[in-house]
N, C-alpha and C positions, 0 to 999 in steps of 0.2 A: 586578569586571567582569561577573560572572554575574548580578548583581542589576539591571543597567542594560541597557536595550534601545535599539538604534539604529533610529530611524524615518527613512526616506529623504525628508526634507523640507528645504527651504532653511533653513540655520541650525541643523539638528539636530546636526551634528557639533560645532559650537561649544557648544551646550547640553550635549551629552554630556560634552565636555571640562571644562566648568565644574562639572558635578556631580561628576566624578571628583576634581578638584582640591579642591573644597570638602570632600568626604569625607576626602580625604587630610590636609588641613590640620587638620580636626577631630581626627583620630586622632593627628596629629603633636603637637598641643598636650598630649596625654596621655602623650607619650613623652619620651625624653631630649632632644628638640628643644624642650621647653617654653620659651617665652619668645621663640622666633624669630618675627619679624614679617615678613609678606609685603609690607608697604607702608611703614609708618612706621619711621624709624630712630632719631631723637633730636630733642631741642629744642636750639636755639641762640638767643642773644640777637638781637633785631631790630636791624638797622643803619638809622639814619635815612636816608630817601630811597629805600629799596628797596621793592619791591612789598609790599602788605599782604595779598596773596592767601592766604598760608600762615600768617598769625598765628593762634596758638591763643588765641581769645578767652575760652574757659573757664578756661584757666590764668591769663590776665590778670585775670579776676575774682577768682581766689584769691590772686594774688601782687602785683597792681598793677604788674606788669612785663610788657613785650612780649617774647614768645618766638615764634620761627618754627619750624614743623614741618619737619624735614629728612627727605627721602625718599631711598631707595636710588638714584633716578635720578641723583643728584648724583655717584655713583660707578658709572655705567651699565656693565653688562656686555654685550658683543656675543656672541650665540650663533648659530651656523649649524647647522641641522638638515640632515643629509645622508642620503638614503634610497636604498638599492640597490633598483632596481625591475626587476632581471633576472628571467628566467623561473623560476629556482630558488626565488625568494622567494614564489612562489605555492604552494609545498608547505606542508601536505599537502592543502589543499582548493582545487582549481583552478577549479571551476565555481560554487560557491555558498558562499563563506566568510561567516561571521557572527561576531559577538562571542562566541557560544557555542562555535563551532567555527572559530577563525580560521586563516588561513594567515600566513606570516611577513610578507608585504607588508601585509596588513590590520592586523596588530599594529603594524608600523612606522608606518603612516599614523595610526592612532589614538593611538599613543604620542607622535607628533609634535604632533598636535592638542592633547593633554593638556599637553605641554611648552609649547606656545605660550600656553596659558591661564595657566600658572604664570609664565612669563616676562613676560606682560602684567601680572600682579599685582605682579611684582617691579619693573616698569618697566624691564625689560631689553630691549634690541633683539634682534630675531630675524629670521633669514633662512632660506631654504629652497633646497636643491639636490637634484635628483633625477637619477639616472644609471642606465644599464644598459650598452649597448655604447658609449654616449657620454653627455656631460652634456646632458640634455634640458631641465632647468629650473635656473635660478640667479637668485635675487633677493638684493639686498643686505640686511643686517640693519638694520631700522628699528623704530620704536615706535608708529607711527600706527595708528589704527583702520582707515583705508582699506587700509593695508598688510596688516594682519591678515586683513581680508576677502579680499584677493587670495590670501593663503597658504591659507586654508580652501578657496577655490575650486580651487586647484591640487591640494590633497589629495583633494577630492571628485571631481575629474576623473580622478585616478589610480585611484580605486575603480571607475570605469566601464570601464576597459580590459579587453578580452577576453583572458584569459591563453592560451587555446588558439589564437586567431587571430593573436596578436601575440607570438610567441616572440622573446626577446631574450637574447643571450649577455651575459656579464659582462666589462666592460673597466674595472676599477677604477682602474688606474694613470693613464690619460689623464684621466679625469674628476676624480680627486682632485688631480692636478697643476694642472688648470684652476682648481679651487676654491681651492687654495692661492694662486694668483696673483691671483685675483679678490677675495680678502679683503685689503683694503689696511690694515686695522688689526688688532691682536692680538685674536683671538676664541677663544671656546670652541667647538670643532667636535665635534658629537655625531653619530656615524655609526651607522646601523642597517643591518646586513648579516648574511648567513649565511656570508660569507667563502668561498663556493664559486666557484672560478674555474679552469676546466679548462685555460686558456691560460697560466697563470703560477703558479710555485711561490711559497712564502711569501717568500723573499728578494726576488723581483721585485715582489711585491705591496706589500711594506713600503717600497719606494723612495718611493712617493707619501706614505706616512705620515711618512717621514723628512723629506720636503719640507715638510709641514705643521709639523713640529716645528722645522725650520730657520728657518721664517718666524715663529717665536715663538708659534704657536698652541697652545693646550691641546687635547688630544684625548681624547675618551671613546669607546671602541669598544663598542657594544652587539652582542654576538654572539647572534643570534636562532636558536633551534632548537626542534624538537619532539622532546625527548629520547627519548620512548618508542620511536619508530621510527628516528629519525636516529642516535641515539647507541647504542641498545641493540638495534636490529633486532628489535624485539618484534612479530612477525607470527604469524598462525596457522600451524600445521604443515601447509602445503600449498604446491604450486608457485605462483610468481608470475612475471609478466613486469614487469621494472623498466625504465623508460624515462628516459634522460637528457633532460630537457625542453629543454635548451639545445643539445645536439648531435644529438639524435634517436637516439643509440645505444641499442640494446635488449639485454637479457640475461634469460634464463629460468633460475630456480633456486628451490630450497627454502631460505628464510632460515635454518631450523633447522640446516642442514648447515654454514653459514658464520658463524653468530652469534658464536662465541667468537673466531675470527680477526678478524672485523669489529670487535668491541668493542675488541680490542687496538689495531687501527689507528686507531679513532676516538679512543681515549685518547691515543695517541701524537701525533695531529694536534692535539688540544686542548692538550696539554702544550707542543708547539712554538709554538703560537699564544700561549699565556700568556708563554712565555719571550721571544718577539719583542716583545711589548708591554712587558714589563719592561725589555728592552734599550733600547727607544726612549722609555721613560717615558710610556707611554700607559696610561690607565686602561682595564682590560679588565673588562667586565661581562657575565657569562653570563645570558641571559634565556630562560626557558621561556615560550613564547608563550601557554601556557594559564593563566598565573598572574597576570595583571593588570599594572598599571602602576606599582605602588609602588616597585619596584626602580629603575625609570628615574628617577622623581621624586627618590628618596633620593640617587641617584648625582649628580644635578645639584646638589642643595643642598649635599652634602658638598664637591663640587668648587668650588662658588661660595664657600663659606666659606674654602677654602684659598687662593683667588685674591685675596681681599680681606683 
């Protein structure tokens, strides 16, 4: 991530995503994933009367037999990318996030763009849902180039939202219940969120996840965090004013005086979150927003292999 720069021009997000995926695939072929193909699956014998579009003529020249290239699209996967765009997702950089210093929302946006590029290579259908206090965007999962351009436009529009002027609380349940009902076929649902919701406890929040599972969807939850400050409360030894960006509540304190207790509570919350995901058979992936997109891409490929 740190070797690539984003330039704010039309199509630049798609170009960035393409570069990341190509670099990832190059590295993947040197890893235990060696032999994984992002497009071609296998050959099968040509059946008289069908289209000659995918005949492998080079293989015909060697074998004198007609074989058709079979692609993954014949066992197409449907994937819905779901982004939490509530105000807490703008942490830790509210005014000028960048790929060098991202906030959670910027990471989720670019991770989604990168995923879209890989899904396109796989010939998998992709849709996009964006929510905060309600479901703001929902598109069905499709494979067309026109549809991909629409999704990139939605992601680029989300980048332009002023975090200070447009504060939004989190209302996960209603949004995910809607997503579950709008997905009419079994899909892989990949959710990018920090799981911060002051209006609902974990039991209440997981009602919507249970709904997704009840409707036979596979779920991968990407838990986005900036561990240095969010998990470890690692600040300088001086007083700070902390502001809840969703409720507006303020508190003044010296983090050093509360660090040990805070870390215990953070570990407890994380443990409970892991257990809930285990209970509902949800893949739980912890993501440090400062460490690039490989973890997201790997999680998708592993999940896809299990589903087929």
